[in-house]
PLY file of the C-alpha trace (Angstrom):
ply
format ascii 1.0
element vertex 740
property float x
property float y
property float z
element edge 739
property int vertex1
property int vertex2
end_header
85.72 66.78 118.19
87.88 68.98 115.32
90.70 68.92 117.47
90.92 65.45 118.28
90.49 64.68 115.30
93.36 67.09 113.20
95.75 65.70 116.32
94.88 61.96 115.15
95.07 63.11 111.87
98.61 65.15 112.16
99.69 61.23 114.01
99.49 62.86 117.81
100.09 60.33 119.86
96.90 60.22 123.31
98.26 57.21 125.49
101.06 54.31 125.55
102.29 51.86 127.62
105.17 52.98 129.56
108.16 50.37 130.86
106.01 48.88 133.83
103.41 47.80 131.47
100.98 51.26 132.99
98.56 52.89 130.41
99.84 56.61 130.32
97.09 59.52 128.95
99.09 62.04 127.23
97.69 65.22 128.77
95.86 67.24 125.94
98.42 69.98 126.71
101.19 68.42 126.09
99.20 66.61 122.85
98.29 70.22 121.87
102.11 71.27 121.75
102.84 69.57 120.12
100.47 69.85 117.14
101.30 73.23 117.92
104.81 72.89 116.94
103.76 70.75 113.92
101.70 73.68 112.67
103.93 76.22 113.01
106.66 75.24 111.13
104.39 74.17 108.44
101.30 76.46 108.36
99.21 74.83 106.25
101.20 72.11 103.72
101.70 73.78 100.51
100.90 70.65 98.69
99.23 67.97 97.45
102.20 68.15 95.51
101.97 69.06 91.96
101.00 65.62 91.02
98.33 67.09 88.31
98.85 68.73 85.36
96.33 70.94 86.53
97.38 72.98 89.57
95.91 71.67 93.08
96.81 74.73 95.94
95.67 75.63 98.93
96.43 78.82 101.33
99.67 78.76 103.28
99.27 82.48 104.78
98.17 81.32 107.65
99.97 82.73 110.80
99.46 79.95 113.67
100.33 82.21 116.91
97.12 79.87 118.00
95.20 77.32 116.38
91.91 78.93 115.24
88.86 77.16 114.15
89.66 78.22 110.73
92.71 76.82 110.43
91.78 73.70 112.19
88.77 73.23 109.42
91.03 74.08 107.01
94.18 71.61 107.74
91.57 68.90 108.47
90.05 69.05 104.26
93.76 69.42 103.61
94.92 66.17 105.04
91.27 64.04 105.45
89.32 65.26 102.34
91.27 66.37 99.52
92.92 63.27 98.52
90.25 61.85 97.39
89.92 63.95 95.01
92.91 63.46 93.33
92.07 60.78 91.19
96.10 59.08 91.19
97.64 59.90 94.40
101.50 61.00 94.05
102.86 57.96 95.89
101.20 54.78 96.18
103.08 51.15 96.29
101.72 47.50 97.01
104.21 44.13 97.30
105.91 42.26 94.36
103.84 39.79 94.78
100.26 41.41 94.58
100.42 44.45 92.65
97.89 46.96 92.53
97.01 50.22 91.53
94.76 52.92 93.42
91.93 55.23 91.66
89.92 58.22 94.22
86.90 58.94 91.89
83.67 60.29 92.08
80.84 57.36 92.46
78.49 59.05 89.04
82.46 58.65 87.09
81.51 56.54 84.17
84.09 57.06 81.62
87.40 55.83 80.76
90.72 55.15 82.43
93.73 54.97 79.91
96.69 54.17 82.08
100.54 53.84 81.07
103.43 52.58 83.86
107.16 53.60 82.96
109.43 51.26 84.71
112.92 51.86 85.94
114.42 49.92 83.04
112.18 52.57 80.36
110.17 49.63 79.45
106.17 50.37 79.34
102.78 49.05 80.04
100.20 50.45 78.65
96.08 49.67 79.33
92.50 50.79 80.09
90.88 50.03 82.97
87.33 49.06 83.48
85.38 49.74 86.17
84.08 46.46 86.89
87.60 44.74 86.95
88.46 47.24 90.26
87.38 46.24 93.96
85.72 49.06 96.43
87.74 49.85 99.00
86.58 52.67 100.52
84.57 55.77 100.14
84.72 59.70 101.28
81.43 61.96 100.97
82.80 65.78 100.73
79.75 68.74 100.21
77.72 65.72 99.29
79.58 63.98 96.74
80.94 60.37 97.15
84.22 59.21 96.44
85.63 55.84 95.81
88.74 54.62 96.28
89.20 51.38 93.99
91.71 48.99 93.81
92.67 47.67 91.07
95.68 44.07 90.08
98.00 44.63 87.56
98.09 41.16 86.61
94.99 41.25 85.58
96.03 43.67 82.72
99.74 42.72 82.58
101.16 39.49 81.82
104.85 40.50 82.23
105.94 40.98 86.12
106.55 44.45 87.58
109.75 44.11 89.05
110.95 45.93 92.55
110.98 49.57 91.87
109.72 53.34 91.69
107.90 53.38 88.95
106.62 56.15 87.04
102.42 55.75 86.68
100.23 58.39 84.98
96.60 58.27 83.63
93.98 60.03 82.03
90.23 60.06 82.72
87.60 61.06 80.34
84.15 61.69 81.19
81.97 63.86 79.86
83.94 64.98 76.74
86.28 66.25 79.17
90.15 64.93 79.79
92.18 65.29 83.02
95.88 63.21 82.92
97.65 62.80 86.53
100.79 61.79 87.06
102.41 59.98 90.35
105.08 57.05 91.54
104.41 53.50 91.89
106.87 51.52 94.48
106.75 47.42 93.91
108.33 46.34 96.83
108.81 42.96 98.50
107.56 42.10 101.40
111.26 40.73 103.50
114.44 42.22 103.61
117.38 40.79 102.09
118.87 37.97 104.75
120.71 35.61 102.33
124.24 36.13 103.63
123.70 35.19 107.19
124.50 31.99 108.08
122.05 30.73 110.43
122.83 30.42 114.03
126.43 30.97 113.32
127.34 34.32 112.12
129.37 35.98 114.05
131.20 39.96 114.40
133.49 42.67 116.46
131.85 45.88 117.00
133.56 48.97 117.25
134.01 52.33 117.17
136.30 53.48 114.81
137.43 56.70 115.98
138.37 55.33 119.00
141.28 52.75 117.56
144.62 53.10 117.98
147.81 52.41 115.74
151.45 53.51 115.13
150.36 55.07 111.55
147.57 57.42 112.47
147.31 60.99 113.33
145.32 60.59 116.25
142.07 59.28 115.37
141.18 55.92 114.14
140.71 55.95 110.43
139.87 53.51 107.41
143.43 52.43 107.26
142.72 50.85 110.92
139.25 49.43 109.80
141.14 47.83 107.25
144.05 46.28 109.93
140.38 45.01 112.19
139.06 43.55 109.08
142.38 41.32 108.40
141.98 40.29 111.94
138.46 39.51 112.31
138.42 37.34 108.91
141.58 35.78 110.08
139.94 34.47 113.41
136.53 33.52 111.58
134.51 36.64 112.12
131.72 37.74 109.38
131.18 41.34 109.99
132.48 44.07 111.89
129.81 46.44 113.00
130.78 50.52 113.58
129.43 53.05 114.94
127.57 56.23 112.56
130.77 57.01 110.09
128.40 60.00 109.30
129.55 63.76 109.51
129.38 66.03 112.23
129.70 70.02 112.84
133.39 69.66 113.46
135.06 69.84 115.68
133.16 71.01 118.38
130.19 68.25 117.76
131.94 64.90 118.76
128.87 62.45 118.74
128.66 60.22 115.66
124.63 59.93 117.25
124.35 63.78 116.77
125.51 64.63 113.02
125.14 66.98 111.20
124.35 64.75 108.00
123.86 61.41 108.01
124.00 61.15 103.92
127.55 62.13 104.11
131.10 60.41 105.78
133.42 62.26 108.69
136.21 63.22 107.00
138.63 62.72 109.59
138.52 58.66 109.25
140.22 59.14 105.91
143.92 57.14 106.60
146.32 59.45 104.88
148.74 57.56 104.07
146.84 55.68 101.11
145.77 58.47 99.82
146.98 58.22 96.56
148.09 61.60 96.61
150.34 61.12 99.76
153.00 59.38 97.98
153.90 62.77 95.98
154.35 65.07 99.16
155.13 62.26 102.45
158.69 63.93 102.58
157.22 66.58 103.96
156.00 65.18 107.21
159.60 63.34 107.49
160.72 65.85 109.99
160.83 66.66 113.86
157.73 68.83 113.38
155.15 66.86 112.05
157.07 63.72 113.75
156.49 65.57 117.74
152.75 66.01 116.63
151.82 62.96 115.41
153.88 61.65 118.76
151.90 63.45 120.70
148.68 62.53 119.06
149.79 59.44 119.92
149.97 59.41 123.66
146.83 60.84 124.73
144.04 58.72 126.32
140.93 61.28 125.17
140.35 62.63 121.65
141.17 65.99 121.17
139.72 66.88 118.07
140.15 70.54 117.56
144.05 69.28 117.81
143.15 66.11 115.09
141.64 68.41 113.07
143.76 70.82 112.68
146.51 68.48 111.88
144.45 66.54 109.27
142.76 69.58 107.68
146.38 70.54 107.10
147.30 67.77 105.25
144.38 67.61 103.59
144.93 70.74 102.26
148.55 69.89 100.93
146.40 66.66 99.35
144.06 68.34 97.74
146.68 70.87 96.09
148.33 67.34 94.53
145.82 66.38 93.55
144.78 69.96 91.44
148.33 70.13 90.03
148.32 66.45 88.51
145.10 65.97 87.69
142.99 68.78 86.56
144.71 70.67 84.19
145.40 66.81 82.02
141.45 65.90 83.37
142.94 62.23 84.37
140.95 59.39 84.95
140.87 60.18 88.64
139.88 63.72 88.08
137.35 62.32 85.64
136.39 59.85 88.65
136.02 62.67 90.78
133.53 64.97 88.61
131.74 61.54 88.06
131.31 61.25 92.01
130.22 64.91 92.52
127.44 64.30 89.65
126.28 61.18 91.64
126.39 62.39 94.98
124.02 65.49 93.80
121.84 68.03 95.76
122.58 65.82 98.62
126.71 67.16 98.66
126.31 70.10 97.40
123.85 70.68 100.52
126.80 69.56 102.63
129.75 71.39 101.55
127.70 74.58 101.26
127.18 74.00 104.91
130.26 73.09 105.75
131.52 76.41 104.03
129.30 78.76 106.34
130.22 76.37 109.37
134.38 77.22 108.99
133.06 80.89 108.49
131.33 80.41 112.29
134.46 78.33 113.67
137.09 81.56 112.38
134.80 83.99 114.18
134.65 81.98 117.40
138.57 81.12 117.39
142.16 82.76 117.99
143.04 82.37 113.94
141.34 82.13 110.78
140.87 79.27 109.22
142.74 78.63 105.93
140.38 79.57 102.78
140.86 76.15 101.44
138.97 74.97 103.76
136.11 76.82 102.63
136.62 75.82 99.13
133.47 73.75 97.96
135.75 71.49 95.99
138.38 70.62 98.63
134.84 69.54 100.40
133.79 67.40 98.12
137.01 66.10 97.44
137.41 64.94 100.99
133.74 63.06 100.56
135.34 61.83 97.56
138.60 60.31 99.25
136.54 58.84 102.24
134.07 57.12 99.88
137.33 55.17 97.90
138.50 54.15 101.35
135.33 53.15 103.20
134.70 51.16 99.43
138.20 49.07 99.45
137.25 48.36 103.50
134.40 46.39 102.19
135.56 45.14 99.32
138.90 43.72 101.44
136.30 42.13 103.56
134.17 40.42 100.96
137.66 39.25 99.33
139.16 38.09 102.58
135.92 35.39 103.28
133.46 37.76 105.26
130.25 36.58 104.42
128.72 40.29 105.30
131.77 42.61 106.28
131.15 45.63 107.21
127.79 46.63 109.23
127.07 50.43 109.42
124.84 52.24 111.87
122.08 55.13 111.22
121.82 57.64 113.84
117.69 57.98 114.73
117.96 61.88 113.73
119.89 64.80 113.07
121.28 67.87 114.25
118.70 71.13 113.69
121.92 72.93 112.69
123.46 70.74 110.48
123.33 70.52 107.09
120.77 67.94 105.88
118.18 69.96 108.49
119.04 72.76 107.32
118.72 72.14 103.83
116.03 70.46 103.82
113.14 71.70 106.32
110.04 70.54 104.07
110.45 67.34 105.43
111.27 67.79 109.23
109.77 69.80 112.01
112.17 72.06 113.05
110.46 73.45 116.16
110.42 70.02 117.87
113.24 67.87 119.36
113.33 63.85 119.29
113.45 62.32 122.81
112.16 59.58 125.05
109.26 60.43 127.60
109.97 60.48 131.33
110.55 57.08 133.12
112.11 56.00 136.55
115.84 55.90 134.92
115.30 59.79 133.32
112.10 60.98 135.42
112.71 64.67 133.54
112.23 62.48 130.45
115.51 62.84 128.13
115.56 65.23 125.01
118.25 64.43 122.43
118.41 67.44 120.57
117.64 66.21 117.20
115.16 67.35 114.24
112.38 64.65 113.76
111.29 64.28 110.26
107.80 65.06 110.02
105.33 62.18 109.27
103.05 64.38 106.79
105.69 66.13 104.79
107.83 63.12 103.81
104.56 61.09 102.79
103.54 64.42 100.53
107.51 64.30 98.81
106.97 60.89 98.14
109.45 59.82 101.04
112.09 61.14 98.96
114.85 62.10 101.32
114.36 59.16 103.27
114.63 56.86 100.10
117.88 58.95 100.02
119.23 58.84 103.21
118.65 54.81 103.36
120.08 54.30 100.10
123.56 56.27 101.03
123.85 54.44 103.81
123.12 51.48 102.74
126.75 51.98 100.90
130.13 50.00 101.15
128.23 47.81 103.87
126.64 44.24 104.00
124.53 45.22 106.54
122.78 48.71 108.31
121.60 48.85 111.75
118.77 51.45 112.17
118.86 53.35 115.87
115.90 53.34 117.69
113.76 51.29 115.05
110.68 52.14 117.17
110.94 55.56 115.00
109.70 54.12 112.29
106.02 53.55 113.80
107.08 56.57 116.33
108.71 58.85 118.30
108.88 60.86 121.38
108.28 64.75 120.28
109.42 67.69 123.01
108.20 71.18 121.76
111.34 73.60 121.17
109.25 76.46 122.59
108.83 76.86 125.97
104.91 76.63 127.25
104.06 73.99 125.07
103.96 71.29 127.26
105.83 68.04 127.94
105.77 66.93 124.59
103.71 63.67 123.00
104.38 60.09 120.57
104.04 60.82 117.17
103.38 58.04 114.48
104.88 57.47 110.87
103.40 55.50 108.04
105.19 51.83 109.52
104.30 49.93 106.88
105.46 52.14 104.34
108.58 53.17 105.85
109.72 49.06 105.90
108.08 48.34 102.34
110.99 51.33 101.47
113.48 49.84 103.68
113.05 46.12 102.16
113.32 47.22 98.77
116.30 49.05 99.39
117.78 46.11 101.10
117.13 43.47 98.32
118.50 45.81 96.06
122.13 46.46 97.90
121.54 42.66 99.44
122.12 44.84 103.00
120.58 42.63 105.70
118.78 44.99 108.03
119.24 45.29 111.99
117.00 47.36 114.20
117.78 48.72 117.46
114.81 47.58 119.49
115.97 48.19 123.17
113.86 49.76 125.53
110.05 50.22 125.80
109.25 48.82 122.32
105.75 48.47 121.13
104.42 44.75 119.87
103.58 46.43 116.54
107.33 46.94 115.96
108.63 43.72 117.00
105.63 42.14 114.86
106.46 43.89 111.80
110.20 43.56 112.32
109.90 40.07 112.71
107.14 40.06 109.40
109.77 41.55 107.31
112.77 39.82 108.53
114.86 42.66 110.14
116.95 41.46 112.58
115.95 42.53 116.05
118.96 43.87 118.74
119.34 41.90 122.29
121.92 43.36 125.02
122.98 40.76 127.12
122.67 42.74 130.44
119.28 43.36 129.37
117.55 39.98 128.08
116.65 38.70 131.82
113.31 37.25 133.41
112.38 36.96 136.64
115.26 34.04 137.82
118.27 36.24 136.17
119.91 36.04 132.62
117.92 34.20 130.07
118.98 31.06 128.81
120.86 30.82 125.23
119.01 28.48 123.83
115.87 31.38 124.98
117.46 33.73 122.72
115.77 35.35 120.00
116.53 33.40 116.37
116.34 36.32 114.13
118.37 38.81 115.71
121.14 40.36 116.86
122.96 39.73 120.43
125.40 41.85 121.88
127.22 40.92 124.99
127.57 44.91 125.27
127.62 48.19 123.92
128.43 51.45 123.70
125.92 52.70 125.96
126.65 50.21 129.00
129.53 48.99 130.81
132.49 47.27 129.54
132.52 43.69 130.95
135.64 44.48 133.09
134.13 47.69 134.44
130.66 45.57 135.11
132.31 43.22 136.91
134.23 45.08 139.19
131.51 47.43 139.63
134.17 50.04 138.19
130.57 51.64 136.32
129.13 52.08 139.42
132.09 54.15 141.42
132.38 56.23 138.56
128.79 57.36 138.47
129.11 58.21 141.84
131.88 60.09 141.79
130.25 62.21 138.81
127.07 62.77 141.01
125.37 60.88 139.00
123.46 59.25 142.10
120.76 61.93 143.13
121.16 60.63 146.94
123.47 58.08 148.41
120.72 55.77 149.14
120.80 55.01 144.99
124.55 54.22 145.01
123.80 51.46 147.43
120.93 50.23 146.03
122.90 49.92 142.40
125.73 48.01 144.26
123.18 45.89 146.42
121.47 44.90 142.49
125.32 44.27 141.00
126.39 41.89 143.15
122.55 39.64 142.82
123.18 40.00 138.97
126.81 38.66 139.28
125.64 35.79 141.65
122.77 35.18 138.63
125.72 35.14 135.98
127.51 32.63 137.71
124.54 30.70 138.53
123.91 30.76 134.89
127.34 29.46 134.14
127.17 26.76 136.19
123.81 25.49 135.00
125.13 25.64 131.63
128.23 23.70 133.09
130.53 26.71 131.81
132.69 26.84 134.95
133.28 24.60 137.95
130.10 23.96 140.40
132.33 24.93 143.24
133.08 28.66 141.92
131.79 31.39 143.83
132.53 35.97 143.23
136.22 35.49 145.35
137.89 32.65 143.79
136.91 32.92 139.85
139.74 34.13 137.76
138.69 37.07 135.82
139.59 35.82 132.40
138.20 32.73 132.94
134.88 34.15 133.46
134.96 35.99 130.27
135.89 32.87 128.54
133.14 31.50 129.90
130.47 34.70 129.58
131.90 34.24 125.56
130.79 30.46 125.69
127.71 30.90 127.27
126.42 33.83 125.26
127.41 33.29 121.57
126.20 29.35 122.13
123.08 31.32 121.88
119.69 30.73 119.17
120.74 34.38 117.60
121.15 34.91 114.37
123.92 37.25 114.85
126.24 37.64 117.67
128.93 40.36 118.15
131.33 40.88 120.74
133.16 44.36 121.46
136.78 45.20 121.01
136.71 47.35 123.95
135.64 43.90 125.64
138.84 41.53 124.43
140.97 44.16 125.89
139.14 44.64 129.31
138.95 48.35 128.96
137.82 49.70 131.79
136.12 52.69 131.24
132.75 53.81 128.99
132.70 55.58 125.67
129.51 56.61 126.49
127.54 57.73 129.54
123.86 57.96 128.96
122.40 61.49 130.19
125.35 62.54 130.50
126.80 65.57 128.11
129.49 67.65 130.92
130.00 65.04 133.56
131.84 62.72 131.30
134.00 63.15 128.25
132.19 60.80 125.84
132.84 59.63 122.28
136.54 60.57 122.92
137.72 57.75 124.73
140.65 56.03 122.28
141.83 51.95 123.14
144.17 51.62 125.22
146.22 49.23 122.90
147.31 49.58 119.44
145.61 47.06 116.31
149.86 46.31 116.12
149.69 44.64 119.22
145.46 43.58 119.48
147.27 41.54 116.87
149.82 39.87 118.66
147.77 39.56 121.85
147.42 36.17 122.82
144.23 36.72 125.27
142.75 38.59 122.17
143.69 35.33 120.15
142.17 33.50 122.58
139.29 34.88 123.22
138.49 35.56 119.37
138.94 31.64 119.27
136.61 30.98 121.56
133.52 32.89 120.24
134.66 31.22 116.44
134.51 27.68 117.85
130.87 28.07 119.50
129.64 29.39 116.92
131.02 27.14 114.37
129.56 24.19 116.35
126.56 25.34 116.85
123.50 23.78 115.60
121.29 25.71 113.25
119.13 28.28 114.90
115.73 26.51 114.10
116.43 23.50 115.73
118.22 25.20 118.62
116.13 23.51 121.83
118.74 22.93 124.41
121.71 25.36 125.78
125.21 23.43 124.61
127.68 22.36 127.39
131.20 22.90 128.48
131.77 19.53 126.55
130.18 20.07 123.44
132.70 23.28 123.17
0 1
1 2
2 3
3 4
4 5
5 6
6 7
7 8
8 9
9 10
10 11
11 12
12 13
13 14
14 15
15 16
16 17
17 18
18 19
19 20
20 21
21 22
22 23
23 24
24 25
25 26
26 27
27 28
28 29
29 30
30 31
31 32
32 33
33 34
34 35
35 36
36 37
37 38
38 39
39 40
40 41
41 42
42 43
43 44
44 45
45 46
46 47
47 48
48 49
49 50
50 51
51 52
52 53
53 54
54 55
55 56
56 57
57 58
58 59
59 60
60 61
61 62
62 63
63 64
64 65
65 66
66 67
67 68
68 69
69 70
70 71
71 72
72 73
73 74
74 75
75 76
76 77
77 78
78 79
79 80
80 81
81 82
82 83
83 84
84 85
85 86
86 87
87 88
88 89
89 90
90 91
91 92
92 93
93 94
94 95
95 96
96 97
97 98
98 99
99 100
100 101
101 102
102 103
103 104
104 105
105 106
106 107
107 108
108 109
109 110
110 111
111 112
112 113
113 114
114 115
115 116
116 117
117 118
118 119
119 120
120 121
121 122
122 123
123 124
124 125
125 126
126 127
127 128
128 129
129 130
130 131
131 132
132 133
133 134
134 135
135 136
136 137
137 138
138 139
139 140
140 141
141 142
142 143
143 144
144 145
145 146
146 147
147 148
148 149
149 150
150 151
151 152
152 153
153 154
154 155
155 156
156 157
157 158
158 159
159 160
160 161
161 162
162 163
163 164
164 165
165 166
166 167
167 168
168 169
169 170
170 171
171 172
172 173
173 174
174 175
175 176
176 177
177 178
178 179
179 180
180 181
181 182
182 183
183 184
184 185
185 186
186 187
187 188
188 189
189 190
190 191
191 192
192 193
193 194
194 195
195 196
196 197
197 198
198 199
199 200
200 201
201 202
202 203
203 204
204 205
205 206
206 207
207 208
208 209
209 210
210 211
211 212
212 213
213 214
214 215
215 216
216 217
217 218
218 219
219 220
220 221
221 222
222 223
223 224
224 225
225 226
226 227
227 228
228 229
229 230
230 231
231 232
232 233
233 234
234 235
235 236
236 237
237 238
238 239
239 240
240 241
241 242
242 243
243 244
244 245
245 246
246 247
247 248
248 249
249 250
250 251
251 252
252 253
253 254
254 255
255 256
256 257
257 258
258 259
259 260
260 261
261 262
262 263
263 264
264 265
265 266
266 267
267 268
268 269
269 270
270 271
271 272
272 273
273 274
274 275
275 276
276 277
277 278
278 279
279 280
280 281
281 282
282 283
283 284
284 285
285 286
286 287
287 288
288 289
289 290
290 291
291 292
292 293
293 294
294 295
295 296
296 297
297 298
298 299
299 300
300 301
301 302
302 303
303 304
304 305
305 306
306 307
307 308
308 309
309 310
310 311
311 312
312 313
313 314
314 315
315 316
316 317
317 318
318 319
319 320
320 321
321 322
322 323
323 324
324 325
325 326
326 327
327 328
328 329
329 330
330 331
331 332
332 333
333 334
334 335
335 336
336 337
337 338
338 339
339 340
340 341
341 342
342 343
343 344
344 345
345 346
346 347
347 348
348 349
349 350
350 351
351 352
352 353
353 354
354 355
355 356
356 357
357 358
358 359
359 360
360 361
361 362
362 363
363 364
364 365
365 366
366 367
367 368
368 369
369 370
370 371
371 372
372 373
373 374
374 375
375 376
376 377
377 378
378 379
379 380
380 381
381 382
382 383
383 384
384 385
385 386
386 387
387 388
388 389
389 390
390 391
391 392
392 393
393 394
394 395
395 396
396 397
397 398
398 399
399 400
400 401
401 402
402 403
403 404
404 405
405 406
406 407
407 408
408 409
409 410
410 411
411 412
412 413
413 414
414 415
415 416
416 417
417 418
418 419
419 420
420 421
421 422
422 423
423 424
424 425
425 426
426 427
427 428
428 429
429 430
430 431
431 432
432 433
433 434
434 435
435 436
436 437
437 438
438 439
439 440
440 441
441 442
442 443
443 444
444 445
445 446
446 447
447 448
448 449
449 450
450 451
451 452
452 453
453 454
454 455
455 456
456 457
457 458
458 459
459 460
460 461
461 462
462 463
463 464
464 465
465 466
466 467
467 468
468 469
469 470
470 471
471 472
472 473
473 474
474 475
475 476
476 477
477 478
478 479
479 480
480 481
481 482
482 483
483 484
484 485
485 486
486 487
487 488
488 489
489 490
490 491
491 492
492 493
493 494
494 495
495 496
496 497
497 498
498 499
499 500
500 501
501 502
502 503
503 504
504 505
505 506
506 507
507 508
508 509
509 510
510 511
511 512
512 513
513 514
514 515
515 516
516 517
517 518
518 519
519 520
520 521
521 522
522 523
523 524
524 525
525 526
526 527
527 528
528 529
529 530
530 531
531 532
532 533
533 534
534 535
535 536
536 537
537 538
538 539
539 540
540 541
541 542
542 543
543 544
544 545
545 546
546 547
547 548
548 549
549 550
550 551
551 552
552 553
553 554
554 555
555 556
556 557
557 558
558 559
559 560
560 561
561 562
562 563
563 564
564 565
565 566
566 567
567 568
568 569
569 570
570 571
571 572
572 573
573 574
574 575
575 576
576 577
577 578
578 579
579 580
580 581
581 582
582 583
583 584
584 585
585 586
586 587
587 588
588 589
589 590
590 591
591 592
592 593
593 594
594 595
595 596
596 597
597 598
598 599
599 600
600 601
601 602
602 603
603 604
604 605
605 606
606 607
607 608
608 609
609 610
610 611
611 612
612 613
613 614
614 615
615 616
616 617
617 618
618 619
619 620
620 621
621 622
622 623
623 624
624 625
625 626
626 627
627 628
628 629
629 630
630 631
631 632
632 633
633 634
634 635
635 636
636 637
637 638
638 639
639 640
640 641
641 642
642 643
643 644
644 645
645 646
646 647
647 648
648 649
649 650
650 651
651 652
652 653
653 654
654 655
655 656
656 657
657 658
658 659
659 660
660 661
661 662
662 663
663 664
664 665
665 666
666 667
667 668
668 669
669 670
670 671
671 672
672 673
673 674
674 675
675 676
676 677
677 678
678 679
679 680
680 681
681 682
682 683
683 684
684 685
685 686
686 687
687 688
688 689
689 690
690 691
691 692
692 693
693 694
694 695
695 696
696 697
697 698
698 699
699 700
700 701
701 702
702 703
703 704
704 705
705 706
706 707
707 708
708 709
709 710
710 711
711 712
712 713
713 714
714 715
715 716
716 717
717 718
718 719
719 720
720 721
721 722
722 723
723 724
724 725
725 726
726 727
727 728
728 729
729 730
730 731
731 732
732 733
733 734
734 735
735 736
736 737
737 738
738 739
């Protein structure tokens, strides 16, 4: 019973519903292995965290080669009983329309409670609490002493509204001549996320992998200058937003996946557009020669990003920009240098953690490479400067998008976890379980399960640290955008953990404080006026869908997966409060899907275990293509006599765009890749060495994109379809070709 209770308190799940609707029991060995992983990296959490002026500590000297009965009991006491002995918790929250505070007191307490609430704006409220004014909502007996949990309605004692925010609360408890004072944080949150910038049923945008964009002015990788060009094109065609891949800092040049970042709070400096850096005008003559022109031309010709070469060239230029920055600004302490200084102060520890980690990273690269990295690459100020410039350019992109009429502007993407060797994890181990990885349980598509190699938040640790890192993470990813997509949003409720240590089993689900994390997301969303999109593709527990809906967080649908037993879902049945993506980075492009190039590619890469799987995939695809044609006919978007053999591909794409864009989803997006018929994927899930994931560039430049009549026709098709769409809430029937 003791072990089972500890598993429950630590959030280690016992069962789940798989993709077939079956109830799967997680084996005790696997659950215990995850518990072992949690406790070995935690070793008796070191706090109920300096909440009181009288420190309360616990023994944290245990060495967990195994979980002894003594450790289990101590840990249960720490997680289950000890919080009841703290009259005021370190972190509590309530909704703004029903503000409350909680107190934990012995049943025999008859003394006085004096409370002070200091709002974020400095305003203070003082009041005395009468026990009769509070409601008992829980009780717990510890060593013969009964403790009661009281809930107090703040609007009973404070007439002024308690606004949204993270407020300081302290309380003194006076009883029998003794007085103790405790301190904590009171979060007041909205019930819903921000949604006002979304025009119901008509908003649409483009999605792209920023690094894949090509242009005549870039240095081998899509950058913020290319993003400005795409913003201009999208706005001209009526788009409301551009959805980007995660812009997180990576451990470059060897780690290139935007979903395996070094630090989710920092930007990838390779996205800096060199020509528009303020210092570039003074040194641009240095690059007007055959050597640099040849380098730029060579970078422009490659189909796959060569991160090593791009990294070397851009950082060499960055170094020259930084030297010019110092020459012009440091000694004179110019306004620009003051802005740089202010940026460093505002970014605080997160910036210092990242640049310090990068110093060590460059030292390692120097040892592993055939040449010595320039010492400037390891200069903390140089690395801060790159973050400063990247931030400047991203801000400009969002301001430009808004100023030319895009209601939402940029929509950023946040990865579900971070690399175990990156700056975010190594500098903040107090929030993470460093002995486990995030992934997915075994299923028919991945019989061995998926291990993504990312380090998970520890649900106990983040709660005990007042969710500080989670808040910082959300805030940093809501900067310079009008929307945030949260990858694998199911992680707010549960994540599948794999133990790093061999012999500790095959993993289990670990559960998180969903209500609290959603409340934080809604608070930050309202403050930044940033819509939220939860990527809820795959096995999604009903608790997630229900809670996301209540919080007005948009669901994320994908056309390929939006199906019922008869085929693809009709447009009027799309989820109203959702983003419908025609395709994304993890699935085939439209042209690859239609021409079955994705199946052939997987076959060439030997990704089908047996030949029959390949043949089955071909058969299924033929059926799906027939289903698509049937749906297009049903919606009167193609002629009745059309079949697979005689349809013209561009006509198919136009009809396909009309079909999906006419749906009831509040948001709709189409990939830039599908505007230009890219045949190869950005990423093939489950591959690493077999395919060059995250390196494929677009086959056309931004300049060509803007002049392409086919691209223009497709964008106008989407815009006309969305703008003629009826409001989502009254969308009861599909549109026809005559309506469009």
